[in-house]
N, C-alpha and C positions, 0 to 999 in steps of 0.2 A: 530367391523364392518370393513369388510374390505377395506382399503383407496385406493383412487384413483391413488394418487402418494406416493410411499415411498420418501425424499430426503435422501441421504447419506450424514451425515456430517450437519452443524450449525453453518457454518463463514456467511460471508454479506451475499453473492450470495445465499447459500443455504436461508436465515431468508429471501432475497428477495423474492425468489422464493416460497418460502410456503406461506407468507403471501398473494402473490399477487393471488395465486391460493386458496388459502383459502377465499379473499374477491370474488373470483369468484362463492362459492360456494363449492367448489371441496373437499373431505374429504384427508388431505395432514397429512402426518407423515414423524417427523424431528427424526433420530437415530443416536445420536451423542456417540464417544466413550468413550469420557472425561467423569469427574465427573460432571461437568459442560458444559451449551452450551457457543455458538459465539465462538469459533475457536481463533482465534486471540484477538477477543476483550473481554477482562476481564479487571475489576479491584479488587483489591483485597488488602488486609493491607498487605505488604509482607516486611515493615521495622519494625514498631512500629505502637499499637493500635492507631487508629483514623486518621493514615494516609492511604489515601485512590490512590492507583497510578494503571493506566493504562497500565499491565504487558507491552502489544503489541501494539495494533496500537491507536493510541489517535486523532488524526485529522480526521474531517468529510466531509474537503471541497467537497472533490468527490461526498459523496453522498446527500449533501445540493444542489447540483447544476446539479444532477444526472435524468433523466429520473422516475427511481426509487423513490429517492425521493420526485421527483413532484406528484408523484401518490400515495405513502405511506403517507406522511407526515402529514396531516390531520387524517389520520387515528391513526398513532402512537400518535400523539399531544395527541389523548384521554386518551391516557394510559399512559401520565407522558412524554414525549420523546420530550424533549428542548435545542437547543444551547446554549453557554455560547460564547461571541465574547471578542475581542479586538479591536481597530482600528488601528491597528500596527501589522501584521502577522508575519511579519518575517523584520531578519537583518541578518548582516553578522558581525563576529567580528574579527577582524585577529590578530597574535602576539604580532605586535606592542601597541595595545589598538585601534588601528582607528576604526570606526563603519559605518555601512550603515544601515538605517532602510527604509523598504518598509513602506508604508503608502497604506490605502482605497481612498486616497484620489490624484489622477491622479494629477492636477494642482501641489500640492505639491511634489510630485514624481521629475517631470518633471523640476519643479524651485529647487529642491535640487540635482538631477544629472548633471544639467546645471551649480549648483556655481561649482559642482566637476571636472566639462570638458566641454567649450562651446559644445554645441551641441550633449552631451548624453541624456540630458533631451527629446529632441526633438526627437532622437533615438528610445528612450523608447515608445513615444508617437506614433510613428507609429508602434513598435513591436505590442503594445496591441491593438493598433487601429488596427491593421491589423489584428489581431486575430477578434477580434471584428466582423468585415466586414466580415468572413469570415466566422464566428462562424454557421450558418444552416449548411454549408457545411461540416465544418473539425470536428462538433463535431461528426453529423450523421457516416463519413468516420473512426472516432476513437471508437462510442458505436454503431453503427447499423448494422443492419444483413448483413452481407458482400456477401454473396452469394444470394440474393434476388433479386427480380423483383423492388423493393423501391432504390433500391441499383443500380440498373442498371439503373434506370429512373435517379438517382441524378444525376452520371456520364454522361450519354447526358446531362442533362441540363445544367453541367456546360461546356461541349463540346459546345453547342450551345453560353452558354455564353461569354467563354474564347479565342472558338476555339483551336483544337488539340493540336496545338503547343504551347500554352498558356497554357492548363492545364497539359500538358506535362512538362512543364515550373517550374508550377507552384510545381507540384510534386520534380521536381529535386530541387526547395528552397528548401521545405520541409526534404529534407532526409541530409540538411547538419549538420554536428556535433555540438557541443556546442562549442566545441573550434572555429570549423572555424567564426560560428555566434559570439559569443562576442570578440574575436580577430579582426575581419573586423568591428563591429556596433560601440563600447564603446572603449574611450580611457584611462578611469578611472579605474585604478586597483581595488576601490571598487566597482565599479558596475559590474566589471567581477566576484568580487568574491563573487557578493550578489548572482548573477544566477546560478555559475559553480555547487554548491553543490548540489542544486536541481534534476539536472539530475540523483542524485545517488538513489534519492526516486523514480525512474521511473525503477529501476535496469537497469541504463544503464551506460555509464563513457561520461565526456568530448569529446571523441574521437568515441562516436559511431554516429552510421547513426542516422540518424534523433533525434537524444537531443537536437540540436540546436531548432528544431519545438517545440519538448515536453517543453522545457526549457523557450519559447514565451508563449506554453499554460496556464505553470503553472506560470506565470509572472503574466498576464491575470485574473488569477482566484483568485491567493491572490488578488489581487487589488480590484475586481470588488466583492466577497464574502468574505474573509479574513481566517482565519484558526480556524475555529469553535470548540470547543470540547462542546461534550454531558457532558449537566448537571449530577452531581451525576460520573460520567466516563463511559466508554465505556461500561462497564456492564450493565447501567444503560440502552441504548440503546438496549440493547437485550434483558432485562425486559421488555421492552415495544414490544417491536418484539412477544415475547412470551404469550405475554399479546393480542395480536392482534392473533396471530393465533389460542388462543384457546378461544376465543371470539367468534370464527368462526368456532369453533369444532373441528382446529387440535391439533396436539400436537406435541411435543420436550420429547425424548425421551432419556435420558444419561444414561451412563455404558451401551448404546447398541452399540457396534463392531459388524459392519456388516462384514463375514468372506469370503461371494461369492456373487454374483448374480445370481439367478437358471434363467437361459436360455434353450429354447425347441424347435426345429423348427427355428431358428431365432427369439426370443420372447421373448421379458420380462417376465417371470413367478411371480417371487417375489424376495425374501432376507431372507437368512439364518446368523441367527445370529451365533457367535462366539460359545455360548452355546447350540447350537444346534436347535434354536428356528427359527420355515420359517414365513414366512409373505408374502401370496399373495398379488400382486397386478401386473397390465399391464402396468405401467408407473412407472420409476426410473431415479432421478435426481440425479447423482453421482458428489458432489464436491468437489475433490480427487485430487492426484498429476499424472499423467500419471503414473509412475509404479505403486501406488496402485490399478489404474485401468486393467492395463494390467497384471501385476505380480500375485495380490491378488486377484480382485473382477471378475474376468472373468477369471482365470489362467485355468480354465474346458472348458473354449470356444476355435473352432479352429479360430482366426482373423491376421494370421502370419503377414500381411505389420501393421496392426497398435501393433502388438507386437513387431516389427522388430523396429520399429518408436520409441514408449516406452523404449526399448532398448538404443537409442542412444538419445536419451531427454536430454540436457542440463541445469544443474542447476546453479547459479548465485551466487554472494559471498553471505557468512553468514551476520546474523546480529546479533548484541551486543546492549545487553539493560542493563543499567544503572541507578538505581532509588536510590533516598535520601530525606531523612526525614531530614528538616532543623528546627533548633530553632526560625528562624527569616525569613524575606524576602530576599534575598540575594541584597546585595548591591555589585553594576557593580562597579567597576572600574571608565569604558567608562559611558559617561552620554545619555541617551535616552532609556535605555535598559529596564528600569523595566516593562514596562505593554509590551513587547513583546511578542508573544502567543510562537514564534521558533524562535532560535538564531541560527547559524552555525559559529562555529571557525574553520576559515580557512583560509591560508594565501591568495589563488587564485587558478587559472585554474591548475597552476603546481603541487599545491600542494594536489588538489584533484586528479587531473588525478595521481598522485607519489602513495597517500595512496590507491585510488583502482587496483592500476596494480600492486601492494607488495599483496594486499588481493588475486588477483587472482592469483599470482604464491605462493599463501600459507603461506606466510608470514605477520608475526603480522607488521602492518604498525606501523614504526617507530614513524611516529606523524598523527594518523586516523581523519579524518574528522568529528567532534562531532555536533549533532545536541540536543543542549540544550531545552528544554520545558516545559514551567513557567504554570501548569493548575492551581492553586492555586488562581492566580492573575486574570483568568477567572471565573474561579469558588470557590470560596471561601469554599463551602462544603467538598472541597478534605480533610483537614487537621485541625486540631483546630485553634482557633481563635488565631490569630498571629504569625503562625507558616509558614510553606513550604515543598511543595514538588517538586521535578525537575525532569524530566522525558528526558534521555541521552538516543539517541539511535546511534548507529555507523554503518553506512551503509557496511562499506568496512571491515568486518571481514572475514577471512579465511575459508572456511568452514572445509579443512583440513590443519591442522599447521606444516607446515613445515621447520619452523623454526621462526626468528626475525629477521625484519629488520635492531634495529637499536643495535642486538648483546649483549643486556640484559637480554634475559629470555630464562631460557632454554625447549628446547622441546623436544616432543619425539613423536608427530606425533597426538596427541589427545588431545582433550579440556577437562585436566585436572582442577579440583577443583585449584592448585595451578598456574598453567597458565590463567586461568580464572583473579584471583583474580591480578595476577600482571599485566595483561594488564589492569584494571578496574585502578588499580593505578596510569600509564602510565596517563590512562585519565583523572584520578581527578588534579594530579599535573598540568597539561594544563588547565581543570576549574580552579583549585585554584589562578591559577595567574591572575587569570580576576575578582576573586570575595575578595570582603574585608575580612581580618579574616574568609577566608572558615572554618578553623581544629576547630574555634570555636563552630561554628554555626550548625558543621556535628552531628546531631544524631545517625544515621544510615544509613546504605548503601545496597542496593542486586544487583549485579550483574547476568546478565543471559548471557551465551556463546552461537554461535549456535547449538551447543552439547544440552546443555539446553532447550532452545525451541523447537529443534526437538523432544525432550523427552515430552513437553506439545504438541505436533499436531507432529503428523508424514505424515503432509503434507509439512511442511516448510524443505523438504531435507536438511540436509547438513546446514541448520539452511537459507535457501534461505528463505524471505517471498514472494518473489516476484512469485511463482508457475513456475520456470524457467528463464532459462536468456531471455530477453526481445531484443536481437541482432533481426535484420532485418527476417535473415534467421526461427526464431522463433515467429515470431510475425502479426499480421492481418489475413490476409487469409492462414499463415503459421503457426498458434498457435491450439494445440501444432504441429500437424504434418502438411508438405507440401503437404498433400493429406487430410487434415482436412475441413470439411464442416457444420459449423454454431453448434459444437457440439456434430453432428449427424453422427452416421455407420451404420453398417450390421446389427448390434443388432437391432432389431424395437422395438420401446417405451425404448428406453436408449439415456439417453440425459448427456452430461459431461459438467458441469461448473464448477466455479471456480477462480483463479487464475491462472492458466496454459492455459483455455482456453480464448479465443475472447471475451470481448475485454481487459484482461488482469487483472492485478493485481489492489488494491487500492480498497478503501470502496464505490465506487461507484457502486458497486453493479450490475453493466453490465451485465454479461451471465447469471447471476438468473432473472433479468429480462426481455431480451432476448425469454431464454426459457421459462416462464411463456408466452409470449405474443403469444408464436410462441404452446403452451397449450392454447389460448382462452383465457387468463385473458384480 
């Protein structure tokens, strides 16, 4: 039966769009080139039998708090989708062993921060309280359809509320880099260190424009909603999406590599698979990177402006993943970290800035910023009883290896297995300094370099998990191109979705949600 919509890819945005359109009653077909659906959502036994690891994406707070999550949550729950939580979403652990935990209790956070430095807790209350007060405007701006009458009405309402100069001042404050925000707001090095690494998870650095605002948004979200994982792993979340789509008559086909989008007289007519099969349809949603869309899928279509823009589209730093199977729960040498979902190993703003700058210059960071997840503490089903798994993400790995900032690892421009394991050794050495008898409890590890991640998912160009640089010139109304308009263009019936489009990366499913709403869902 001819589908109403073909969706290329099966990552979070494709799944959200497919589920919403299927619930509307439309026939949807998701085509995934890999052997399993989910894009960056994969849960596999990659170390030892019985140890289930989220290979890439792991934390679902953005989906849980998103419009897509609100719309789809009850339907997904019928198919087994559920969250696992902890009241301690994040912490920072510095090289000297000092640590600070953020809880989901604002009063406790205010008291803890004030104890470190008088006034820091009050500043935290003002920062997250300000996000809370501005939430209707701020989250509509971050996640709404930018080129639309509702957005125009929203902005006009803010002009009436704040005045033109007041709104301009609001935007000016929102553009402050994280370094500027943290160094002028908090006196405690620990509080600064707690928030500085989080901007990396937005594809930014402490010096990036608007990274301060994103840091405040993350602080608010973590405190309000925590850092939940899906029970059974991210792959279980994908299974729930698939069951919902199939329940409503849709289909997800794997090992189905779309070679090109068929376009005639400026209209989408269908897609052609790499094996020669053609599927007719009048609506295609492409959840792909710009290079894939323009350089491959639309290569036979004359779109000079888009094709030129895609050629100059810039991807960001790579991602490095490291996974451990442990014989028992890690005993942190610093107290209070046992039940924390995500722990950053970082000294502070300068260390985060230094590592990200080294990665941007193609160097293996001498002291990388390390994010350590403990999913088994939230969800014991991830491993055999009494055992443990660790999920490590290093968000400042070079896409192309030009050298080693520490001068210890020989490189030749590529992420070879030797370079990957040497970098993993560096990370492990840092990790082991904070866990009692780490070598004795380590059963197995598995590392993925940026090149490995791209091999698994061609949209992770150079291992970039954020769909392209998220600097201001490639974000908001400029994502992915300066002339972009809500994921649509000259080809009628085609919508570009995914991390490379507004609202950008993360598990919020924003672009898939907006596309589905525009199509009547």
